[in-house]
N, CA, C and O atoms as a DFTB+ gen file, in Angstrom:
704 C
 N C O
     1  1      13.632      -6.159      24.909
     2  2      13.639      -4.829      24.540
     3  2      12.289      -4.373      24.190
     4  3      11.768      -4.759      23.144
     5  1      11.651      -3.526      25.046
     6  2      10.237      -3.131      24.846
     7  2       9.900      -2.554      23.472
     8  3       8.925      -2.965      22.843
     9  1      10.719      -1.590      23.006
    10  2      10.442      -0.953      21.744
    11  2      10.342      -1.950      20.634
    12  3       9.423      -1.912      19.817
    13  1      11.272      -2.822      20.613
    14  2      11.307      -3.882      19.461
    15  2      10.036      -4.712      19.535
    16  3       9.416      -4.986      18.507
    17  1       9.649      -5.104      20.706
    18  2       8.335      -5.846      20.785
    19  2       7.162      -5.094      20.311
    20  3       6.321      -5.602      19.570
    21  1       7.101      -3.752      20.785
    22  2       6.002      -2.894      20.358
    23  2       5.986      -2.749      18.781
    24  3       4.926      -2.817      18.159
    25  1       7.113      -2.561      18.208
    26  2       7.336      -2.370      16.793
    27  2       6.814      -3.689      16.157
    28  3       6.165      -3.558      15.119
    29  1       6.999      -4.863      16.614
    30  2       6.632      -6.052      15.983
    31  2       5.147      -6.164      16.148
    32  3       4.519      -6.614      15.189
    33  1       4.485      -5.809      17.254
    34  2       3.108      -5.989      17.491
    35  2       2.294      -5.144      16.476
    36  3       1.282      -5.645      15.985
    37  1       2.672      -3.909      16.139
    38  2       1.883      -3.074      15.306
    39  2       2.505      -3.047      13.963
    40  3       1.792      -2.717      13.016
    41  1       3.659      -3.332      13.777
    42  2       4.345      -3.246      12.397
    43  2       4.617      -4.540      11.660
    44  3       5.379      -4.577      10.694
    45  1       3.968      -5.623      12.141
    46  2       4.205      -6.839      11.592
    47  2       3.504      -7.044      10.153
    48  3       2.316      -6.778       9.974
    49  1       4.255      -7.483       9.263
    50  2       3.540      -7.791       7.966
    51  2       2.510      -8.899       8.125
    52  3       2.608      -9.805       8.953
    53  1       1.485      -8.741       7.233
    54  2       0.384      -9.757       7.282
    55  2       0.953     -10.952       6.631
    56  3       1.451     -10.865       5.508
    57  1       0.898     -12.160       7.338
    58  2       1.517     -13.291       6.726
    59  2       0.628     -13.881       5.644
    60  3      -0.588     -13.692       5.673
    61  1       1.209     -14.583       4.701
    62  2       0.477     -15.199       3.593
    63  2       1.018     -16.552       3.383
    64  3       2.224     -16.778       3.481
    65  1       0.083     -17.524       3.074
    66  2       0.507     -18.841       2.693
    67  2       0.671     -19.095       1.205
    68  3      -0.034     -18.465       0.416
    69  1       1.516     -19.938       0.797
    70  2       1.744     -20.204      -0.697
    71  2       0.437     -20.377      -1.363
    72  3      -0.404     -21.127      -0.867
    73  1       0.193     -19.656      -2.576
    74  2      -1.044     -19.845      -3.202
    75  2      -2.226     -19.053      -2.682
    76  3      -3.280     -19.071      -3.318
    77  1      -2.109     -18.364      -1.567
    78  2      -3.243     -17.742      -0.967
    79  2      -3.582     -16.512      -1.684
    80  3      -2.723     -15.860      -2.277
    81  1      -4.906     -16.160      -1.640
    82  2      -5.463     -14.885      -2.193
    83  2      -5.651     -14.010      -0.924
    84  3      -6.592     -14.138      -0.141
    85  1      -4.650     -13.107      -0.813
    86  2      -4.524     -12.311       0.434
    87  2      -5.390     -10.970       0.284
    88  3      -5.197     -10.194      -0.652
    89  1      -6.251     -10.776       1.163
    90  2      -7.144      -9.538       1.130
    91  2      -6.555      -8.628       2.281
    92  3      -6.661      -8.929       3.470
    93  1      -5.942      -7.523       1.833
    94  2      -5.376      -6.538       2.774
    95  2      -6.417      -5.605       3.227
    96  3      -7.147      -5.050       2.405
    97  1      -6.531      -5.389       4.576
    98  2      -7.471      -4.435       5.099
    99  2      -6.743      -3.204       5.481
   100  3      -5.519      -3.260       5.595
   101  1      -7.385      -2.088       5.691
   102  2      -6.751      -0.773       6.084
   103  2      -5.725      -0.952       7.213
   104  3      -6.025      -1.519       8.264
   105  1      -4.481      -0.441       6.961
   106  2      -3.438      -0.522       7.862
   107  2      -2.565      -1.769       7.749
   108  3      -1.619      -1.911       8.524
   109  1      -2.846      -2.679       6.813
   110  2      -2.101      -3.861       6.518
   111  2      -1.143      -3.677       5.392
   112  3      -1.277      -2.773       4.567
   113  1      -0.130      -4.587       5.367
   114  2       0.827      -4.547       4.327
   115  2       1.415      -6.027       4.190
   116  3       1.278      -6.867       5.080
   117  1       2.075      -6.258       3.003
   118  2       2.606      -7.639       2.819
   119  2       3.815      -7.425       1.777
   120  3       3.760      -6.606       0.860
   121  1       4.766      -8.151       1.998
   122  2       5.949      -8.352       1.062
   123  2       6.245      -9.784       0.790
   124  3       6.382     -10.546       1.747
   125  1       6.356     -10.221      -0.447
   126  2       6.717     -11.654      -0.673
   127  2       6.445     -11.958      -2.189
   128  3       6.125     -11.147      -3.059
   129  1       6.640     -13.291      -2.305
   130  2       6.506     -13.931      -3.644
   131  2       5.639     -15.171      -3.589
   132  3       5.434     -15.816      -4.617
   133  1       5.134     -15.517      -2.445
   134  2       4.559     -16.891      -2.290
   135  2       3.000     -16.844      -2.383
   136  3       2.421     -17.849      -2.796
   137  1       2.304     -15.761      -2.031
   138  2       0.898     -15.729      -2.236
   139  2       0.504     -15.615      -3.729
   140  3       1.254     -15.047      -4.523
   141  1      -0.536     -16.094      -4.063
   142  2      -1.013     -15.937      -5.495
   143  2      -1.277     -14.584      -5.904
   144  3      -0.849     -14.093      -6.948
   145  1      -2.080     -13.920      -4.955
   146  2      -2.375     -12.519      -5.336
   147  2      -2.752     -11.720      -4.042
   148  3      -3.214     -12.275      -3.045
   149  1      -2.537     -10.480      -4.126
   150  2      -2.871      -9.543      -3.000
   151  2      -3.978      -8.559      -3.553
   152  3      -3.914      -8.081      -4.685
   153  1      -4.929      -8.315      -2.721
   154  2      -6.097      -7.473      -3.156
   155  2      -6.540      -6.539      -2.024
   156  3      -6.453      -6.877      -0.843
   157  1      -7.010      -5.370      -2.417
   158  2      -7.532      -4.533      -1.380
   159  2      -8.607      -3.629      -1.878
   160  3      -8.655      -3.431      -3.092
   161  1      -9.466      -3.063      -1.102
   162  2     -10.653      -2.230      -1.464
   163  2     -10.293      -0.806      -0.967
   164  3     -10.050      -0.629       0.227
   165  1     -10.255       0.188      -1.839
   166  2      -9.935       1.529      -1.366
   167  2     -11.078       2.586      -1.543
   168  3     -11.764       2.549      -2.564
   169  1     -11.277       3.432      -0.671
   170  2     -12.040       4.557      -0.748
   171  2     -11.103       5.766      -0.759
   172  3     -10.438       6.015      -1.765
   173  1     -11.037       6.560       0.397
   174  2     -10.061       7.622       0.496
   175  2      -8.651       7.107       0.883
   176  3      -7.667       7.845       0.832
   177  1      -8.594       5.854       1.259
   178  2      -7.292       5.165       1.542
   179  2      -6.439       5.086       0.170
   180  3      -6.936       5.228      -0.948
   181  1      -5.212       4.861       0.410
   182  2      -4.354       4.643      -0.746
   183  2      -3.548       3.296      -0.617
   184  3      -3.197       2.869       0.483
   185  1      -3.296       2.702      -1.703
   186  2      -2.499       1.507      -1.790
   187  2      -1.254       1.773      -2.638
   188  3      -1.396       2.209      -3.781
   189  1      -0.044       1.532      -2.134
   190  2       1.095       1.468      -2.948
   191  2       1.467       0.054      -3.233
   192  3       1.509      -0.765      -2.315
   193  1       1.729      -0.259      -4.426
   194  2       2.178      -1.629      -4.903
   195  2       3.576      -1.497      -5.501
   196  3       3.879      -0.623      -6.313
   197  1       4.331      -2.352      -5.075
   198  2       5.750      -2.440      -5.625
   199  2       5.892      -3.889      -6.218
   200  3       5.433      -4.904      -5.695
   201  1       6.603      -3.824      -7.397
   202  2       6.772      -5.156      -8.137
   203  2       8.163      -5.205      -8.686
   204  3       8.633      -4.190      -9.199
   205  1       8.882      -6.357      -8.612
   206  2      10.136      -6.496      -9.189
   207  2       9.923      -7.581     -10.174
   208  3       9.748      -8.732      -9.774
   209  1       9.927      -7.252     -11.601
   210  2       9.656      -8.089     -12.568
   211  2      10.576      -9.383     -12.732
   212  3      10.114     -10.483     -13.036
   213  1      11.853      -9.145     -12.512
   214  2      12.785     -10.273     -12.669
   215  2      12.671     -11.309     -11.479
   216  3      12.680     -12.522     -11.688
   217  1      12.569     -10.788     -10.299
   218  2      12.538     -11.598      -9.128
   219  2      11.107     -12.024      -8.654
   220  3      10.949     -12.828      -7.735
   221  1      10.146     -11.478      -9.286
   222  2       8.783     -11.740      -9.126
   223  2       8.442     -11.521      -7.614
   224  3       7.810     -12.385      -7.005
   225  1       8.851     -10.388      -7.018
   226  2       8.653     -10.071      -5.769
   227  2       7.740      -8.888      -5.612
   228  3       8.006      -7.855      -6.226
   229  1       6.702      -8.961      -4.850
   230  2       5.636      -8.044      -4.714
   231  2       5.500      -7.478      -3.371
   232  3       5.855      -8.117      -2.381
   233  1       4.996      -6.301      -3.299
   234  2       4.629      -5.637      -2.017
   235  2       3.451      -4.722      -2.149
   236  3       3.228      -4.086      -3.179
   237  1       2.694      -4.673      -1.060
   238  2       1.448      -3.807      -1.090
   239  2       1.250      -3.340       0.209
   240  3       1.455      -4.093       1.161
   241  1       0.827      -2.038       0.388
   242  2       0.360      -1.541       1.705
   243  2      -0.943      -0.810       1.429
   244  3      -1.200      -0.438       0.284
   245  1      -1.781      -0.591       2.453
   246  2      -3.004       0.049       2.388
   247  2      -3.138       0.910       3.621
   248  3      -3.411       0.446       4.728
   249  1      -2.912       2.297       3.348
   250  2      -2.937       3.205       4.458
   251  2      -4.068       4.177       4.502
   252  3      -4.610       4.518       3.450
   253  1      -4.456       4.644       5.658
   254  2      -5.670       5.412       5.904
   255  2      -5.394       6.945       5.909
   256  3      -6.217       7.742       5.459
   257  1      -4.263       7.298       6.411
   258  2      -3.815       8.681       6.578
   259  2      -2.442       8.806       6.273
   260  3      -1.681       7.853       6.440
   261  1      -2.026       9.986       5.806
   262  2      -0.628      10.212       5.317
   263  2       0.432      10.051       6.359
   264  3       1.466       9.439       6.091
   265  1       0.206      10.603       7.600
   266  2       1.199      10.663       8.678
   267  2       0.467      10.876       9.970
   268  3      -0.752      11.021      10.072
   269  1       1.359      10.878      10.965
   270  2       0.883      11.386      12.301
   271  2       2.235      11.793      13.056
   272  3       3.361      11.583      12.604
   273  1       1.954      12.389      14.239
   274  2       3.113      12.765      15.047
   275  2       3.492      11.662      15.866
   276  3       2.709      11.081      16.618
   277  1       4.812      11.350      15.705
   278  2       5.392      10.203      16.444
   279  2       6.405      10.814      17.400
   280  3       7.155      11.733      17.068
   281  1       6.386      10.247      18.622
   282  2       7.496      10.550      19.540
   283  2       8.526       9.411      19.412
   284  3       8.163       8.327      18.956
   285  1       9.816       9.624      19.806
   286  2      10.815       8.646      19.717
   287  2      10.351       7.351      20.494
   288  3       9.911       7.463      21.638
   289  1      10.439       6.248      19.938
   290  2      10.120       4.902      20.594
   291  2       8.676       4.460      20.357
   292  3       8.202       3.442      20.862
   293  1       8.025       5.275      19.575
   294  2       6.592       4.866      19.246
   295  2       6.760       3.826      18.158
   296  3       7.657       3.940      17.322
   297  1       5.916       2.827      18.158
   298  2       5.931       1.702      17.195
   299  2       5.404       2.350      15.795
   300  3       4.588       3.271      15.743
   301  1       5.951       1.775      14.774
   302  2       5.451       2.091      13.440
   303  2       4.096       1.330      13.218
   304  3       3.895       0.199      13.660
   305  1       3.207       2.035      12.509
   306  2       1.896       1.523      12.258
   307  2       1.528       1.636      10.766
   308  3       1.695       2.712      10.192
   309  1       1.071       0.645      10.167
   310  2       0.696       0.511       8.851
   311  2      -0.539       1.395       8.430
   312  3      -0.855       1.512       7.245
   313  1      -1.161       1.957       9.362
   314  2      -2.343       2.834       9.048
   315  2      -1.913       4.239       8.501
   316  3      -2.732       4.990       7.972
   317  1      -0.616       4.552       8.650
   318  2      -0.115       5.800       8.263
   319  2       0.876       5.657       7.035
   320  3       1.765       4.807       7.078
   321  1       0.733       6.425       6.029
   322  2       1.512       6.189       4.763
   323  2       3.002       6.316       5.076
   324  3       3.738       5.433       4.637
   325  1       3.475       7.218       5.715
   326  2       4.960       7.297       6.046
   327  2       5.456       6.062       6.659
   328  3       6.485       5.520       6.257
   329  1       4.683       5.563       7.712
   330  2       5.139       4.396       8.388
   331  2       4.882       3.209       7.662
   332  3       5.674       2.288       7.856
   333  1       3.906       3.017       6.833
   334  2       3.659       1.764       6.006
   335  2       4.777       1.598       5.054
   336  3       5.327       0.505       4.920
   337  1       5.155       2.719       4.343
   338  2       6.267       2.669       3.393
   339  2       7.578       2.453       4.054
   340  3       8.451       1.859       3.422
   341  1       7.812       2.883       5.285
   342  2       9.017       2.569       5.993
   343  2       9.117       1.048       6.403
   344  3      10.168       0.409       6.354
   345  1       7.923       0.552       6.806
   346  2       7.986      -0.850       7.128
   347  2       8.242      -1.738       5.854
   348  3       9.057      -2.659       5.905
   349  1       7.536      -1.450       4.717
   350  2       7.856      -2.178       3.567
   351  2       9.269      -2.023       3.068
   352  3       9.850      -3.001       2.597
   353  1       9.879      -0.791       3.149
   354  2      11.257      -0.553       2.687
   355  2      12.129      -1.376       3.548
   356  3      13.058      -1.987       3.019
   357  1      11.920      -1.459       4.870
   358  2      12.827      -2.408       5.784
   359  2      12.672      -3.789       5.302
   360  3      13.682      -4.454       5.072
   361  1      11.397      -4.322       5.113
   362  2      11.211      -5.722       4.700
   363  2      11.959      -5.992       3.327
   364  3      12.567      -7.045       3.131
   365  1      11.877      -5.009       2.420
   366  2      12.482      -5.176       1.113
   367  2      14.016      -5.153       1.224
   368  3      14.680      -5.781       0.399
   369  1      14.557      -4.513       2.129
   370  2      16.015      -4.270       2.239
   371  2      16.731      -5.614       2.361
   372  3      17.858      -5.745       1.884
   373  1      16.096      -6.635       2.999
   374  2      16.810      -7.870       3.100
   375  2      16.945      -8.703       1.834
   376  3      17.568      -9.764       1.850
   377  1      16.346      -8.211       0.703
   378  2      16.395      -8.822      -0.560
   379  2      17.419      -8.226      -1.366
   380  3      17.699      -8.705      -2.465
   381  1      18.033      -7.153      -0.874
   382  2      19.281      -6.485      -1.473
   383  2      18.952      -6.111      -2.935
   384  3      19.744      -6.422      -3.824
   385  1      17.878      -5.495      -3.192
   386  2      17.515      -5.013      -4.627
   387  2      17.517      -3.439      -4.559
   388  3      16.957      -2.864      -3.626
   389  1      18.129      -2.784      -5.522
   390  2      18.071      -1.348      -5.536
   391  2      16.541      -0.895      -5.730
   392  3      15.796      -1.460      -6.531
   393  1      16.172       0.113      -4.968
   394  2      14.711       0.498      -4.984
   395  2      14.302       0.887      -6.462
   396  3      13.153       0.644      -6.831
   397  1      15.115       1.422      -7.229
   398  2      14.773       1.904      -8.599
   399  2      14.347       0.745      -9.533
   400  3      13.717       0.970     -10.567
   401  1      14.703      -0.489      -9.148
   402  2      14.295      -1.611      -9.918
   403  2      12.893      -2.119      -9.727
   404  3      12.412      -2.974     -10.472
   405  1      12.243      -1.581      -8.717
   406  2      10.886      -1.923      -8.414
   407  2       9.989      -0.938      -9.186
   408  3      10.237       0.266      -9.248
   409  1       8.926      -1.532      -9.774
   410  2       7.885      -0.677     -10.467
   411  2       6.798      -0.398      -9.303
   412  3       6.321      -1.287      -8.598
   413  1       6.508       0.864      -9.220
   414  2       5.544       1.297      -8.266
   415  2       4.214       1.750      -8.827
   416  3       4.135       2.337      -9.906
   417  1       3.197       1.468      -8.084
   418  2       1.814       1.675      -8.572
   419  2       1.119       2.399      -7.390
   420  3       1.283       2.009      -6.234
   421  1       0.353       3.442      -7.699
   422  2      -0.346       4.314      -6.674
   423  2      -1.799       4.277      -6.941
   424  3      -2.192       4.636      -8.051
   425  1      -2.621       3.889      -6.059
   426  2      -4.050       3.849      -6.236
   427  2      -4.816       4.307      -5.095
   428  3      -4.361       4.266      -3.952
   429  1      -6.054       4.773      -5.404
   430  2      -6.974       5.144      -4.331
   431  2      -7.156       6.724      -4.172
   432  3      -7.129       7.483      -5.141
   433  1      -7.327       7.106      -2.969
   434  2      -7.517       8.549      -2.609
   435  2      -8.747       9.215      -3.134
   436  3      -8.752      10.396      -3.480
   437  1      -9.879       8.363      -3.188
   438  2     -11.087       8.895      -3.661
   439  2     -11.726       9.989      -2.654
   440  3     -11.611       9.851      -1.437
   441  1     -12.314      10.936      -3.155
   442  2     -13.010      11.839      -2.307
   443  2     -14.448      11.237      -2.007
   444  3     -15.405      11.344      -2.773
   445  1     -14.460      10.629      -0.856
   446  2     -15.714       9.888      -0.420
   447  2     -16.698      10.688       0.344
   448  3     -17.764      10.187       0.701
   449  1     -16.376      11.933       0.611
   450  2     -17.232      12.743       1.401
   451  2     -18.190      13.598       0.409
   452  3     -17.717      14.379      -0.415
   453  1     -19.494      13.391       0.556
   454  2     -20.393      14.271      -0.367
   455  2     -20.248      15.721      -0.140
   456  3     -19.974      16.187       0.966
   457  1     -20.444      16.462      -1.254
   458  2     -20.296      17.910      -1.135
   459  2     -21.233      18.508      -0.061
   460  3     -20.973      19.568       0.508
   461  1     -22.348      17.762       0.186
   462  2     -23.347      18.388       1.162
   463  2     -22.865      18.205       2.619
   464  3     -23.550      18.609       3.558
   465  1     -21.657      17.580       2.796
   466  2     -21.218      17.174       4.124
   467  2     -20.564      18.469       4.779
   468  3     -20.168      18.433       5.944
   469  1     -20.473      19.499       4.072
   470  2     -19.881      20.749       4.616
   471  2     -18.361      20.734       4.513
   472  3     -17.799      20.597       3.427
   473  1     -17.732      20.873       5.620
   474  2     -16.294      21.005       5.689
   475  2     -15.585      19.737       5.127
   476  3     -15.853      18.596       5.505
   477  1     -14.667      20.047       4.201
   478  2     -13.889      18.994       3.513
   479  2     -12.710      18.654       4.173
   480  3     -11.989      19.604       4.480
   481  1     -12.319      17.478       4.481
   482  2     -11.111      17.039       5.105
   483  2     -10.078      16.795       4.152
   484  3      -8.903      16.820       4.518
   485  1     -10.423      16.538       2.842
   486  2      -9.436      16.207       1.759
   487  2      -8.527      15.120       2.211
   488  3      -7.317      15.227       2.012
   489  1      -9.052      14.039       2.832
   490  2      -8.215      12.928       3.274
   491  2      -7.652      12.290       2.004
   492  3      -6.445      12.089       1.872
   493  1      -8.517      11.991       1.117
   494  2      -7.923      11.278      -0.227
   495  2      -6.891      12.061      -0.819
   496  3      -5.795      11.554      -1.054
   497  1      -7.172      13.390      -1.113
   498  2      -6.123      14.198      -1.629
   499  2      -4.740      14.236      -0.869
   500  3      -3.656      14.173      -1.448
   501  1      -4.896      14.339       0.409
   502  2      -3.707      14.300       1.198
   503  2      -2.950      13.026       1.200
   504  3      -1.721      13.004       1.261
   505  1      -3.770      11.848       1.125
   506  2      -3.091      10.471       0.975
   507  2      -2.414      10.386      -0.374
   508  3      -1.313       9.844      -0.469
   509  1      -3.049      10.916      -1.448
   510  2      -2.349      10.796      -2.770
   511  2      -1.036      11.610      -2.747
   512  3      -0.014      11.128      -3.236
   513  1      -1.049      12.779      -2.212
   514  2       0.161      13.661      -2.206
   515  2       1.256      12.862      -1.447
   516  3       2.413      12.820      -1.866
   517  1       0.867      12.255      -0.362
   518  2       1.859      11.512       0.605
   519  2       2.407      10.370      -0.256
   520  3       3.611      10.121      -0.193
   521  1       1.574       9.633      -1.085
   522  2       2.049       8.478      -1.916
   523  2       2.933       8.892      -2.970
   524  3       3.899       8.176      -3.234
   525  1       2.716      10.017      -3.644
   526  2       3.588      10.528      -4.666
   527  2       5.007      10.754      -4.023
   528  3       6.030      10.280      -4.518
   529  1       4.985      11.485      -2.926
   530  2       6.276      11.945      -2.257
   531  2       6.996      10.719      -1.695
   532  3       8.224      10.651      -1.736
   533  1       6.252       9.766      -1.180
   534  2       6.983       8.573      -0.598
   535  2       7.632       7.726      -1.672
   536  3       8.742       7.225      -1.495
   537  1       6.924       7.564      -2.806
   538  2       7.537       6.734      -3.939
   539  2       8.755       7.461      -4.374
   540  3       9.797       6.837      -4.576
   541  1       8.677       8.824      -4.538
   542  2       9.964       9.516      -4.864
   543  2      11.033       9.421      -3.827
   544  3      12.204       9.200      -4.133
   545  1      10.642       9.582      -2.650
   546  2      11.679       9.490      -1.448
   547  2      12.408       8.272      -1.416
   548  3      13.624       8.265      -1.227
   549  1      11.677       7.143      -1.607
   550  2      12.330       5.782      -1.523
   551  2      13.017       5.376      -2.872
   552  3      13.761       4.395      -2.881
   553  1      12.795       6.084      -3.986
   554  2      13.431       5.896      -5.210
   555  2      12.945       4.759      -6.141
   556  3      13.683       4.173      -6.933
   557  1      11.566       4.495      -5.955
   558  2      10.864       3.448      -6.750
   559  2      10.556       4.157      -8.056
   560  3      10.458       5.381      -8.143
   561  1      10.411       3.326      -9.046
   562  2      10.040       3.773     -10.409
   563  2       8.557       3.720     -10.630
   564  3       7.988       2.635     -10.749
   565  1       7.897       4.897     -10.691
   566  2       6.484       4.947     -10.825
   567  2       6.107       4.424     -12.285
   568  3       6.585       4.890     -13.320
   569  1       5.179       3.386     -12.214
   570  2       4.714       2.744     -13.353
   571  2       3.271       3.059     -13.707
   572  3       2.965       3.215     -14.889
   573  1       2.385       3.158     -12.750
   574  2       0.969       3.345     -12.962
   575  2       0.350       4.055     -11.850
   576  3       0.785       3.944     -10.704
   577  1      -0.747       4.849     -12.181
   578  2      -1.452       5.705     -11.222
   579  2      -2.811       5.613     -11.585
   580  3      -3.109       5.645     -12.779
   581  1      -3.688       5.501     -10.700
   582  2      -5.232       5.710     -10.723
   583  2      -5.670       6.174      -9.348
   584  3      -5.938       5.396      -8.432
   585  1      -5.725       7.557      -9.261
   586  2      -6.120       8.121      -7.974
   587  2      -7.268       9.265      -8.096
   588  3      -7.600       9.711      -9.194
   589  1      -7.766       9.642      -7.035
   590  2      -8.754      10.756      -6.958
   591  2     -10.095      10.239      -7.428
   592  3     -10.434       9.057      -7.352
   593  1     -10.826      11.216      -7.917
   594  2     -12.316      10.940      -8.235
   595  2     -13.062      10.720      -7.068
   596  3     -12.573      11.038      -5.984
   597  1     -14.262      10.184      -7.145
   598  2     -15.114       9.969      -6.063
   599  2     -15.603       8.519      -5.961
   600  3     -16.556       8.222      -5.240
   601  1     -14.868       7.540      -6.765
   602  2     -15.226       6.188      -6.866
   603  2     -14.307       5.295      -6.197
   604  3     -13.094       5.369      -6.393
   605  1     -14.855       4.418      -5.382
   606  2     -13.877       3.288      -4.710
   607  2     -13.270       2.514      -5.743
   608  3     -13.799       2.413      -6.850
   609  1     -12.157       1.945      -5.441
   610  2     -11.432       0.891      -6.293
   611  2     -11.156      -0.372      -5.587
   612  3     -10.927      -0.415      -4.378
   613  1     -11.181      -1.361      -6.333
   614  2     -10.508      -2.638      -5.909
   615  2      -9.329      -2.798      -6.741
   616  3      -9.385      -2.715      -7.968
   617  1      -8.203      -3.042      -6.055
   618  2      -6.921      -3.176      -6.643
   619  2      -6.306      -4.566      -6.297
   620  3      -6.344      -4.988      -5.141
   621  1      -5.740      -5.270      -7.315
   622  2      -5.271      -6.648      -7.169
   623  2      -3.928      -6.771      -7.949
   624  3      -3.746      -6.324      -9.081
   625  1      -2.993      -7.448      -7.179
   626  2      -1.648      -7.690      -7.798
   627  2      -1.516      -9.177      -7.909
   628  3      -1.641      -9.859      -6.892
   629  1      -1.254      -9.771      -9.158
   630  2      -1.122     -11.228      -9.275
   631  2       0.469     -11.411      -9.230
   632  3       1.209     -10.858     -10.043
   633  1       0.886     -12.178      -8.277
   634  2       2.321     -12.340      -8.085
   635  2       3.048     -13.343      -9.166
   636  3       4.269     -13.403      -9.315
   637  1       2.209     -14.015      -9.798
   638  2       2.818     -14.932     -10.893
   639  2       3.197     -14.055     -12.029
   640  3       4.265     -14.277     -12.600
   641  1       2.401     -13.043     -12.430
   642  2       2.667     -12.241     -13.599
   643  2       3.064     -10.808     -13.422
   644  3       3.562     -10.138     -14.326
   645  1       2.804     -10.346     -12.138
   646  2       3.020      -8.879     -11.871
   647  2       1.899      -7.930     -12.348
   648  3       1.982      -6.708     -12.225
   649  1       0.838      -8.571     -12.903
   650  2      -0.252      -7.773     -13.554
   651  2      -1.043      -7.131     -12.350
   652  3      -1.331      -7.777     -11.342
   653  1      -1.349      -5.888     -12.527
   654  2      -2.232      -5.238     -11.577
   655  2      -3.484      -4.882     -12.283
   656  3      -3.479      -4.286     -13.360
   657  1      -4.676      -5.295     -11.595
   658  2      -5.999      -5.051     -12.111
   659  2      -6.615      -4.137     -11.262
   660  3      -6.464      -4.336     -10.057
   661  1      -7.340      -3.088     -11.653
   662  2      -8.100      -2.136     -10.942
   663  2      -9.529      -2.121     -11.501
   664  3      -9.760      -2.016     -12.706
   665  1     -10.485      -2.234     -10.547
   666  2     -11.858      -2.081     -10.929
   667  2     -12.353      -0.876     -10.118
   668  3     -12.048      -0.724      -8.936
   669  1     -13.087      -0.074     -10.767
   670  2     -13.719       1.105     -10.168
   671  2     -15.105       0.758      -9.759
   672  3     -15.795      -0.019     -10.418
   673  1     -15.522       1.356      -8.636
   674  2     -16.881       1.040      -8.243
   675  2     -16.935      -0.055      -7.226
   676  3     -18.028      -0.488      -6.861
   677  1     -15.866      -0.505      -6.772
   678  2     -15.823      -1.582      -5.826
   679  2     -16.042      -2.959      -6.341
   680  3     -16.081      -3.902      -5.550
   681  1     -16.188      -3.134      -7.635
   682  2     -16.223      -4.503      -8.195
   683  2     -14.896      -5.212      -8.050
   684  3     -13.809      -4.636      -8.090
   685  1     -15.079      -6.528      -7.877
   686  2     -13.862      -7.370      -7.802
   687  2     -13.290      -7.650      -9.040
   688  3     -13.952      -8.101      -9.975
   689  1     -11.942      -7.376      -9.109
   690  2     -11.185      -7.637     -10.392
   691  2     -11.254      -9.030     -10.771
   692  3     -11.334      -9.908      -9.912
   693  1     -11.227      -9.283     -12.014
   694  2     -11.110     -10.705     -12.567
   695  2      -9.662     -11.100     -12.443
   696  3      -8.762     -10.289     -12.656
   697  1      -9.433     -12.404     -12.083
   698  2      -8.054     -12.865     -12.141
   699  2      -7.821     -13.692     -13.438
   700  3      -8.608     -14.546     -13.845
   701  1      -6.621     -13.335     -14.059
   702  2      -6.352     -14.013     -15.299
   703  2      -5.754     -15.381     -14.963
   704  3      -5.437     -16.154     -15.866
């Protein structure tokens, strides 16, 4: 079935080995409990982190744009917020956990275009708005937010504890 194969090629979760420190790049996402931590660097992009404290199950996506026009049969891609969240939701469904039990975190969306650049695209702002809407749409419980401004962020989720560390200015968060 061609559509299914296409879906797998672009919508496949980034694999992680037990104990690995997984660095997610733009358009990538991961769901699981075996990696030690997940980390990503954000400018105007947004990361949504989901954490289930009792089951120690975590998820993270890093998207570049809020959405795109899709025609029926087009593969889902993690580069777009709507599609990244749909991919994560599908992966989480196999764990049979109600969405409201997940703690959601929303990070990024910095305004990385200098004022002197002229026309503003407001990509960061649009990404933030999409993140808020998608967390609400899927029924996750919003726990923490650090969005906007003009400073990049490095965000890290420790899967042993569920602790999320955010460092502004692109510095690497320390791991406890």
